[in-house]
C-alpha positions, 0 to 999 in steps of 0.5 A: 173910873172905878177905884177900889180900896183894900184893907190891911193885907198883912202878908195874906197873899192868897186872899189878895189874889182871890179878891183881885180876881173879882175886881175888873182890872181888865179895864184901864180905868180901874185903880186900887188903893191899899190902906197900909200894913201890906206885910207881917203876921201873914204867911206870904209877906214877900209875895204880897209885897211883890204883888202890890209893887207889880201892879205899877201905876194901877195901885197906890198904898199908904204906909201902915205901922207894920210897913214901918216896922219892917223898915226899922227891923231891916236896919237893926233898929227894932227886934222882930216880934214872935208873931212877925213874918218878915224873914222872907223879905229880909232874906230875899235877893231883891230885899234892898229894892223892895225896902227902897220902894216901900220907904217912898210910899205916902202916908196919906192920899187924897182921891176924889174927895176921899182921904186915905190914911192907915189909922186916922187923923188928929181931930185938929187937922184939916184934910189939907193939913193932914196931907202937908204933915204926912209929906213932912214924914214922907220927905224925911223917909225918902231922904238921906237921913231916913234911918235917923227918922226910924230911930226916932220914930218909936214912943208914945210921947207926945200923945197930943198934936200941937202945931208948935211941935218941932224936930223928932217930937213932931215927926213921931207924933205925926207918924203915931197919929197916921199909923196908930191912932184908935182912941183919943179924947176931945182935945186929941190926947191919944190912948195907945193901949186900948185896941178893942172895939169902939165900945171899950173906950176908956173914960173920956176917950172915944174913937178918933172919928167920933170927936165932935167938930173933927176938922176932916168932916168935910171929906170922906175918911178911909182907913184900916188898922182897927180889925175889931172895928171891922167894916163900917160905912157912913156918909163920910167914913169907910173903915176897911180892916176886917181881920184877914190875918185873924181868920176874918175877911179881906175887904175892898170897897169901890169908892164910886158906888160903895159896893163891897167885895169880900173874901174869906181868909184862913186864920194865920195868927191868933189874937193875944 
């Protein structure tokens, strides 16, 4: 079986179709995983979302911060940003079905020793704990009170994981770690402001995957979210966001042999 993991799409349908044309989907053994942020900022969020859904059992995705933002905007919890490109989804005749599918997707996937999340993990979390905590949010998002979760989801506090966290603080912290983290301190305290490359860390901060004795070192972490980091491949790490929406590339990595497929992307948004 060949499993390809694709980085942040952000509504860039044309590069997605080009990339998939170079993946051997004719083989029933081929699978695609997406690192989240399927929608937003690119020109074709609706077509991109429909394409991923249309892959059926051939594909799985984790949720990213832009996917959650779409859900929040759809319920009037968040206002659209100037750079958002979500109206085509919100005005689509099948909008409710698309959103219902989206809110039922996981926040973490384990695939053959690879742990896929959108952004990262807390250094205190093991792979098993990551999956368990992701499932707490997934259960709430799929349940009857999912809109209440979206209302409580935003905010930068607490900015450090503690097993004793409860209620909305606990769920918010899990969401922030899985979909927003880039830099943190050795004790797991997160910096949500800095978005630049790894070399731009504030004092005492470091990329989450550089924290000494991180408990997920026994699996290969796979993630997107960090376009200024770009493609990084290490024995226990794959970073996939290569800035497609910014005019970079859309990247797929085959988990079995680490081969890379990339396509060039037209610039749809200017950073800033």
